[in-house]
C-alpha positions as CSV (number, residue, x, y, z in Angstrom):
1,M,32.0,4.1,-14.8
2,N,33.0,1.5,-16.4
3,T,33.5,1.3,-20.1
4,H,33.8,-2.1,-21.2
5,T,32.7,-2.9,-24.8
6,Q,33.1,-6.4,-25.9
7,D,30.5,-7.8,-26.9
8,N,31.0,-10.9,-26.0
9,K,30.6,-10.2,-22.0
10,P,26.9,-9.6,-20.5
11,D,26.1,-6.7,-19.0
12,L,25.8,-5.9,-15.9
13,L,24.1,-2.8,-13.6
14,I,25.4,-2.1,-9.9
15,V,23.1,0.5,-8.5
16,D,24.3,1.7,-5.0
17,D,25.4,5.0,-3.8
18,D,28.7,3.8,-1.1
19,P,31.4,4.9,-4.5
20,L,33.9,2.5,-2.6
21,I,31.1,-1.3,-2.8
22,T,30.9,0.1,-6.5
23,D,34.3,0.4,-7.2
24,T,35.2,-2.4,-5.4
25,L,32.4,-4.8,-7.2
26,D,32.9,-2.9,-10.8
27,F,37.1,-4.4,-10.4
28,V,35.8,-7.5,-9.0
29,L,33.4,-8.4,-12.0
30,G,34.5,-6.2,-14.8
31,K,36.3,-9.1,-16.2
32,D,33.3,-11.3,-16.7
33,Y,30.7,-8.5,-17.1
34,N,30.5,-4.9,-19.0
35,V,29.5,-3.3,-16.1
36,R,27.2,-0.2,-15.9
37,V,27.4,1.8,-12.2
38,A,24.5,4.0,-11.3
39,E,24.1,5.7,-7.7
40,S,20.3,6.2,-7.9
41,R,16.7,5.6,-9.5
42,A,17.6,8.5,-11.3
43,Q,21.2,7.9,-12.2
44,V,19.7,4.6,-13.8
45,K,16.4,6.2,-15.3
46,S,19.0,8.0,-17.6
47,L,21.7,5.0,-18.1
48,L,18.9,3.3,-19.7
49,R,18.0,5.6,-21.7
50,Q,21.8,6.3,-23.4
51,L,21.8,2.1,-24.1
52,D,20.2,0.3,-27.0
53,N,19.3,-2.4,-25.0
54,P,18.6,-3.0,-21.0
55,P,21.1,-5.4,-18.8
56,Q,20.6,-8.9,-18.7
57,L,22.0,-8.2,-14.8
58,A,21.6,-6.4,-11.9
59,L,22.6,-5.7,-8.5
60,I,21.0,-3.6,-6.3
61,D,21.1,-2.1,-2.7
62,L,17.7,-1.4,-1.7
63,G,18.9,1.6,0.7
64,L,19.0,4.6,-2.0
65,P,18.9,8.3,-2.2
66,P,17.0,10.1,-1.2
67,A,15.8,7.9,1.4
68,P,19.4,5.6,2.4
69,H,18.3,4.3,5.2
70,R,15.1,3.3,4.1
71,P,14.5,0.1,1.7
72,D,11.3,1.9,-0.9
73,E,13.8,2.9,-3.4
74,G,14.7,-0.4,-3.6
75,F,12.1,-1.6,-4.4
76,H,10.7,1.5,-6.0
77,L,13.3,0.7,-8.8
78,I,12.5,-3.8,-9.2
79,T,9.7,-2.4,-10.3
80,E,10.8,-0.2,-12.5
81,L,14.0,-2.0,-14.0
82,L,11.1,-5.5,-14.7
83,A,8.9,-2.5,-16.2
84,V,11.2,-1.8,-18.9
85,S,12.7,-5.2,-19.2
86,P,10.8,-8.0,-18.0
87,S,13.7,-10.7,-18.7
88,M,16.1,-8.8,-16.4
89,K,17.3,-11.4,-13.5
90,I,17.7,-8.7,-10.3
91,I,20.0,-9.8,-7.5
92,V,19.5,-7.1,-4.3
93,L,22.6,-7.3,-2.1
94,S,22.2,-5.0,0.7
95,G,22.6,-3.7,4.2
96,Q,18.8,-4.1,5.0
97,T,18.4,-7.2,5.6
98,D,15.3,-7.2,8.0
99,E,13.8,-10.8,6.0
100,S,10.3,-9.0,5.1
101,N,12.3,-7.4,3.2
102,A,14.0,-10.0,1.2
103,R,11.1,-12.1,0.9
104,Y,9.4,-8.5,-0.3
105,A,12.0,-8.0,-3.0
106,R,11.7,-11.7,-3.5
107,T,8.0,-10.9,-5.1
108,L,8.6,-7.9,-6.5
109,G,10.6,-9.9,-8.8
110,A,14.2,-9.8,-7.8
111,M,15.8,-13.7,-8.5
112,E,17.8,-13.4,-4.7
113,F,18.6,-11.5,-1.9
114,V,22.2,-11.4,-0.3
115,A,22.9,-9.7,2.7
116,K,26.4,-6.7,2.5
117,P,28.7,-7.7,3.2
118,A,29.2,-10.7,0.4
119,E,31.9,-12.6,-0.7
120,P,33.0,-12.5,-4.5
121,A,32.9,-16.0,-4.8
122,V,29.0,-15.9,-4.2
123,L,28.0,-12.9,-5.7
124,K,29.7,-14.9,-9.4
125,S,27.9,-17.9,-8.9
126,L,24.4,-16.3,-8.6
127,L,24.8,-13.7,-11.6
128,A,26.8,-17.0,-13.1
129,N,23.2,-18.5,-12.5
130,A,21.1,-16.0,-13.0
131,L,22.8,-16.1,-16.8
132,E,22.2,-19.7,-17.0
133,V,18.3,-18.8,-16.3
134,T,18.1,-16.4,-19.1
135,A,20.1,-19.1,-21.3
136,V,17.4,-21.6,-20.9
137,E,14.8,-18.9,-21.7
138,Q,15.3,-17.6,-24.5
139,H,16.7,-20.7,-26.3
140,A,13.2,-22.4,-24.7
141,G,10.9,-19.1,-25.9
142,T,9.5,-19.5,-22.6
143,S,8.3,-15.8,-23.5
144,R,6.0,-17.2,-25.5
145,T,4.4,-20.8,-24.5
146,G,0.5,-21.3,-24.3
147,L,-1.0,-19.9,-21.6
148,I,-1.1,-22.9,-18.7
149,G,-4.2,-23.6,-16.1
150,N,-7.5,-25.5,-16.7
151,G,-9.2,-23.4,-13.7
152,P,-12.4,-20.8,-15.0
153,A,-10.2,-18.1,-15.2
154,I,-7.8,-19.5,-17.8
155,A,-11.0,-21.1,-19.6
156,K,-12.0,-17.2,-19.9
157,L,-9.2,-15.8,-21.3
158,H,-9.2,-18.7,-24.0
159,Q,-12.4,-17.5,-24.7
160,Q,-12.0,-14.5,-24.8
161,I,-8.3,-14.4,-26.8
162,E,-10.4,-17.5,-29.2
163,Q,-13.2,-14.5,-30.2
164,Y,-10.9,-11.7,-30.7
165,A,-8.0,-13.4,-32.5
166,G,-9.6,-12.7,-35.8
167,S,-10.6,-8.9,-35.7
168,I,-8.9,-6.5,-36.9
169,F,-9.9,-3.9,-34.6
170,P,-7.7,-3.1,-30.9
171,V,-7.3,-5.2,-28.0
172,L,-6.4,-3.7,-24.8
173,I,-5.7,-6.1,-21.9
174,E,-5.6,-5.7,-18.1
175,G,-3.4,-7.2,-15.6
176,A,-1.2,-6.9,-12.9
177,S,2.4,-6.4,-13.0
178,G,4.2,-10.0,-13.8
179,S,0.7,-11.3,-14.3
180,G,1.2,-13.1,-18.3
181,K,-0.1,-9.5,-20.2
182,E,2.3,-10.7,-23.3
183,L,1.3,-14.0,-23.5
184,V,-1.9,-12.9,-24.6
185,A,-1.2,-10.6,-26.7
186,N,1.1,-13.8,-28.4
187,S,-1.7,-15.9,-28.1
188,L,-3.9,-12.9,-30.2
189,H,-1.2,-13.0,-32.9
190,A,-0.7,-17.0,-33.3
191,Q,-4.4,-17.4,-33.6
192,S,-5.3,-14.9,-35.9
193,P,-4.9,-14.4,-39.9
194,R,-1.4,-12.5,-39.1
195,S,0.2,-15.4,-37.6
196,D,2.2,-15.3,-40.6
197,K,2.9,-11.6,-40.4
198,P,5.6,-10.1,-37.9
199,F,4.3,-9.6,-34.6
200,L,6.5,-6.5,-32.9
201,A,6.5,-5.8,-29.3
202,L,7.4,-2.1,-28.2
203,N,7.9,-1.7,-24.1
204,C,6.8,1.9,-23.6
205,A,8.3,2.2,-20.0
206,A,11.4,0.9,-21.6
207,I,12.2,4.2,-23.9
208,S,12.8,7.8,-23.7
209,P,10.0,9.6,-24.4
210,T,11.7,11.4,-27.0
211,L,12.5,8.7,-28.3
212,V,9.2,7.1,-28.6
213,E,7.4,8.7,-31.9
214,P,10.9,8.4,-34.0
215,T,10.7,4.4,-33.0
216,L,7.1,3.7,-33.9
217,F,7.1,6.1,-36.5
218,G,10.4,5.9,-38.7
219,Y,12.3,9.2,-39.1
220,S,13.6,10.9,-42.5
221,K,18.0,11.7,-42.2
222,G,18.7,15.1,-40.6
223,A,15.4,14.9,-39.2
224,F,17.1,15.2,-35.5
225,T,20.6,15.1,-34.1
226,G,22.3,11.7,-34.8
227,A,19.3,11.5,-37.5
228,T,22.4,10.2,-40.6
229,T,20.3,7.7,-42.1
230,A,16.6,7.6,-42.8
231,R,14.8,4.9,-40.7
232,S,11.4,3.3,-40.6
233,G,9.5,2.8,-37.4
234,Y,7.6,-0.1,-36.3
235,F,3.9,0.9,-37.4
236,E,6.2,0.2,-41.2
237,D,8.0,-2.7,-39.9
238,A,4.7,-4.4,-38.4
239,R,3.5,-4.3,-42.0
240,D,0.6,-6.1,-41.9
241,G,1.0,-7.4,-38.5
242,T,0.4,-7.6,-35.2
243,L,2.1,-4.1,-33.2
244,F,2.2,-4.9,-29.4
245,L,2.4,-1.9,-27.2
246,D,3.2,-2.9,-23.8
247,E,2.6,-0.3,-20.7
248,I,0.8,1.8,-23.3
249,G,-0.8,4.4,-20.3
250,E,3.5,5.8,-19.9
251,L,2.8,7.0,-24.1
252,P,3.4,10.8,-23.2
253,L,-0.1,13.0,-24.1
254,E,1.3,15.2,-27.1
255,L,1.7,11.3,-28.6
256,Q,-1.4,9.6,-27.6
257,A,-3.3,12.0,-30.8
258,K,-0.7,11.2,-33.3
259,L,-1.6,7.2,-32.2
260,L,-5.0,7.7,-32.4
261,R,-4.7,9.0,-36.0
262,V,-2.9,5.4,-37.5
263,L,-5.6,3.5,-35.2
264,E,-8.4,5.8,-37.1
265,N,-7.4,5.5,-41.0
266,G,-3.7,3.7,-40.7
267,E,-2.1,7.5,-41.5
268,F,1.4,8.7,-40.1
269,Q,3.9,10.2,-40.8
270,R,8.4,9.6,-40.0
271,V,9.8,12.9,-38.2
272,G,10.8,15.5,-40.5
273,E,8.6,13.7,-43.5
274,T,5.1,15.4,-44.5
275,Q,4.4,12.7,-46.5
276,S,1.7,10.5,-45.3
277,R,1.9,6.5,-45.3
278,K,-0.1,3.7,-44.3
279,S,-0.1,1.2,-41.9
280,N,-2.7,-2.1,-41.9
281,A,-1.0,-3.6,-38.7
282,R,-3.4,-4.4,-36.0
283,V,-2.4,-2.9,-32.0
284,I,-2.2,-4.6,-29.2
285,A,-1.9,-2.6,-25.9
286,A,-1.4,-3.8,-22.7
287,T,-1.4,-1.9,-18.7
288,N,-1.0,-2.1,-15.1
289,R,-2.9,1.0,-14.7
290,D,-6.2,1.4,-14.6
291,L,-6.8,3.7,-17.3
292,R,-9.9,4.7,-17.0
293,S,-8.4,6.9,-13.6
294,E,-5.8,8.2,-16.1
295,V,-8.6,9.5,-17.7
296,R,-10.2,11.1,-15.2
297,E,-7.2,12.5,-14.1
298,G,-6.3,14.2,-17.5
299,R,-3.4,11.7,-18.0
300,F,-4.8,9.5,-20.8
301,R,-6.6,10.7,-23.9
302,A,-10.8,9.6,-23.3
303,D,-10.8,9.4,-27.4
304,L,-8.0,7.3,-27.5
305,Y,-9.2,5.0,-24.7
306,H,-12.8,4.4,-25.9
307,R,-10.1,3.7,-29.5
308,L,-8.0,0.9,-27.9
309,S,-10.6,-0.6,-25.9
310,V,-13.0,-1.7,-28.7
311,F,-12.2,-5.0,-27.2
312,T,-11.0,-5.6,-24.0
313,V,-8.8,-8.4,-22.1
314,Q,-8.6,-8.8,-18.3
315,V,-5.8,-11.3,-17.2
316,P,-6.3,-13.0,-14.0
317,P,-4.7,-12.5,-10.8
318,L,-2.5,-15.3,-9.9
319,R,-3.9,-15.5,-6.4
320,D,-7.6,-16.9,-8.3
321,M,-6.6,-19.2,-10.7
322,G,-6.7,-21.9,-7.6
323,D,-5.8,-25.6,-8.7
324,D,-3.9,-24.1,-11.1
325,K,-0.9,-23.0,-9.0
326,L,0.0,-26.4,-8.8
327,L,-0.2,-26.4,-12.9
328,L,1.9,-23.7,-12.7
329,L,4.5,-25.1,-10.1
330,E,5.0,-28.5,-12.0
331,H,5.0,-26.9,-15.4
332,F,8.4,-24.9,-14.6
333,A,9.7,-27.0,-12.4
334,R,10.4,-29.4,-15.2
335,F,11.1,-27.9,-17.3
336,Y,13.8,-25.7,-14.8
337,A,14.7,-28.9,-13.5
338,Q,15.0,-30.3,-17.4
339,E,17.5,-27.3,-18.6
340,S,20.0,-27.5,-15.7
341,G,20.1,-31.5,-15.9
342,V,18.9,-32.6,-12.1
343,E,15.5,-34.2,-11.4
344,P,12.5,-32.0,-10.4
345,F,11.7,-31.0,-6.5
346,M,8.4,-32.2,-5.2
347,L,5.7,-30.3,-2.5
348,D,4.7,-32.5,0.3
349,S,0.9,-32.5,1.1
350,D,1.1,-29.9,3.5
351,A,3.3,-27.5,1.5
352,A,1.0,-28.0,-1.6
353,R,-1.5,-26.8,0.6
354,L,0.5,-23.7,1.6
355,W,1.0,-23.0,-2.0
356,L,-2.8,-23.1,-3.1
357,D,-3.4,-20.4,-0.1
358,Y,-0.6,-18.3,-0.8
359,G,-1.8,-15.2,-3.0
360,F,1.3,-14.7,-4.9
361,P,0.9,-10.8,-5.0
362,G,4.0,-10.7,-7.7
363,N,1.8,-12.8,-9.9
364,V,3.5,-15.6,-12.3
365,R,7.5,-14.1,-12.5
366,E,6.9,-14.3,-8.6
367,L,6.1,-18.1,-9.1
368,R,8.6,-18.8,-11.5
369,N,11.5,-17.7,-9.0
370,I,10.5,-19.0,-6.3
371,V,10.9,-22.5,-8.7
372,I,13.9,-21.5,-9.7
373,R,15.3,-21.2,-6.3
374,L,13.4,-24.4,-5.0
375,C,15.3,-26.0,-7.9
376,T,18.3,-25.0,-7.0
377,K,18.2,-25.5,-3.2
378,Y,16.1,-29.1,-3.5
379,P,16.7,-30.8,-6.5
380,G,14.6,-34.7,-6.5
381,K,13.6,-34.1,-3.1
382,N,10.3,-33.1,-1.2
383,V,9.7,-29.8,0.0
384,T,8.5,-29.1,3.7
385,P,5.8,-26.0,4.6
386,D,8.7,-24.4,6.4
387,Q,11.6,-24.9,3.5
388,L,8.7,-23.4,1.6
389,L,8.0,-20.4,3.8
390,N,11.6,-18.8,3.2
391,E,10.6,-18.3,0.1
392,L,7.2,-16.6,0.4
393,D,6.3,-13.6,1.5
394,W,4.0,-14.1,4.9
395,E,4.9,-12.8,8.1
396,D,3.2,-15.9,9.9
397,T,4.4,-18.9,9.6
398,D,0.9,-20.2,10.0
399,A,-0.6,-19.9,6.7
400,D,-4.6,-20.4,8.2
401,V,-4.1,-16.4,9.7
402,T,-3.6,-14.6,6.7
403,S,-6.9,-15.8,6.2
404,P,-9.5,-13.3,5.6
405,A,-11.6,-15.0,8.8
406,H,-8.7,-14.7,11.0
407,A,-8.0,-11.3,10.0
408,M,-11.3,-10.1,10.9
409,T,-11.3,-12.2,14.3
410,E,-8.4,-10.7,15.4
411,S,-9.7,-7.0,14.3
412,T,-12.6,-7.5,15.9
413,D,-10.7,-9.0,19.2
414,A,-8.6,-6.0,19.4
415,A,-11.6,-3.8,18.9
416,R,-13.2,-5.4,21.9
417,Q,-10.2,-5.0,23.6
418,R,-10.2,-1.3,23.2
419,L,-13.7,-0.6,23.6
420,Q,-13.4,-2.3,26.9
421,N,-10.2,-0.7,28.3
422,D,-10.8,2.9,26.9
423,N,-13.7,4.9,28.7
424,N,-13.3,7.8,26.4
425,F,-13.1,6.2,23.1
426,Q,-14.6,7.8,20.5
427,L,-15.1,6.6,16.4
428,D,-14.7,9.6,15.0
429,Q,-11.5,10.8,16.2
430,M,-10.2,7.3,16.2
431,L,-11.1,7.4,12.0
432,K,-9.5,10.0,10.9
433,N,-5.8,9.3,13.2
434,L,-6.4,5.8,11.0
435,E,-6.5,7.7,7.9
436,R,-4.0,10.3,8.4
437,S,-2.0,7.7,9.4
438,Y,-2.1,5.9,5.6
439,V,-2.0,9.3,3.5
440,E,0.8,10.6,5.8
441,A,2.2,7.2,5.1
442,A,1.8,7.5,1.1
443,L,3.2,10.7,1.2
444,D,6.3,9.5,2.5
445,I,6.5,6.2,0.2
446,T,6.3,8.8,-3.2
447,H,8.0,11.6,-1.2
448,G,5.5,14.0,-1.1
449,N,4.8,13.0,-4.5
450,L,0.6,14.1,-4.3
451,S,-0.8,12.4,-7.5
452,K,1.3,9.3,-6.8
453,A,0.2,9.5,-3.6
454,A,-3.3,9.9,-4.5
455,R,-3.2,6.5,-6.8
456,M,-1.9,4.7,-4.8
457,L,-4.3,5.5,-1.3
458,G,-7.3,5.0,-4.7
459,I,-8.4,8.7,-4.0
460,H,-8.5,11.6,-6.5
461,R,-5.8,14.4,-5.7
462,T,-8.5,17.3,-4.8
463,T,-9.6,14.5,-1.8
464,L,-6.3,14.0,-0.6
465,Y,-5.0,17.8,-0.9
466,S,-8.3,19.1,1.2
467,R,-8.1,16.2,3.5
468,M,-4.0,17.5,4.1
469,Q,-5.5,20.7,4.5
470,S,-8.1,19.5,7.4
471,Y,-4.9,17.8,9.4
472,E,-4.0,21.1,10.2
473,Q,-6.6,21.9,12.1
474,V,-7.1,18.7,13.0
475,P,-4.5,17.7,16.2
476,R,-3.0,14.1,16.0
477,E,-4.5,12.1,19.5
478,D,-2.0,12.3,22.2
479,K,-0.4,8.9,22.2
């Protein structure tokens, strides 16, 4: 592993299981970046726990152990890296060059997809561009701009923020990854009587479980190995301000009781101390998990959930925001074009309709990355539907075929054809085979982890287990 220590170099994480590739990239890019190398998701997690701050940039392969011939591990890694550091710029460098893989990687939040082998000059240019985007966002504070939109979904969000901002009670912000939950937290603080007090944010997914307690509550000198001095934690530093706990669903169970105590009476103790301290910080928490389900599964305390959700704000997914998708497009296009010194692109009328029809599964993060790519490729130009489709995660080139009406028609036609051609058709058997296929797919994706597979399928773990047992008795339909 490269061990550059120059502070003026940006950090670059390279993830690939081929040592020849990582050694070559380290040699080529090491002059300009502090390179950190890992060959699997597990190594990435271990590495991130050793670093004070996550790298600004990541260059990752999709095909990683234990399934190097499939893109699943790489997709999971993109999601995990952005959960740890939403501002990280990820470029995928992969031999998994199927166009659907490229589109899905970008949907998850990757800025670009580059097929192996890639010229060093191409990688250097893409990394430099990613750094420029980061610098622009940090300079302008785009992560703290106001919520944009005029539609009913955003209007409801503004109304809730206005109602809850002045309260002293916690707020739980729910919403999909990339939907803008931290923006809501910032707005709640900015519109509160605490707006001139500190606003501190801690991503619970970005920190080792062993460090969460000393980070939140502080520690005394000698409390553990490496604690050479006493240090305050986030609750002390936030004082009378706001403490934003992102990805609260990742908080270990043993710490949930201590957080509950602070929420109930403001009392906490530094690690290694018996003296009680007080905090008046208001807690705002956010999650992309269904915490009610987590409570039922025993992974999240019911009393903590009810304490955190005195007020609940649901951040709408981008697919529900109607014409506000165009407002966001115009906002980001003007912003990135101005910062880059170019003319903003425009969508022609057909491309604009396509934009409004698209569901943006990656939410605002995906939209912003699409805009950045379009600004780079088509400055000052009209973007056509064909050009736009290259940036969207749609398999078909006709937007209409993705509509629910078309999908229903297609399914009905397929069913009619099968019923007419199969004299021995049995609905129960067909449904069992379909269910079994989904169960096996979920188990394959999660590498046999029953809890994760059950969450993916939207059923209880015990239900999944009982259905797996039934498959032992039911042979799959012969093909």
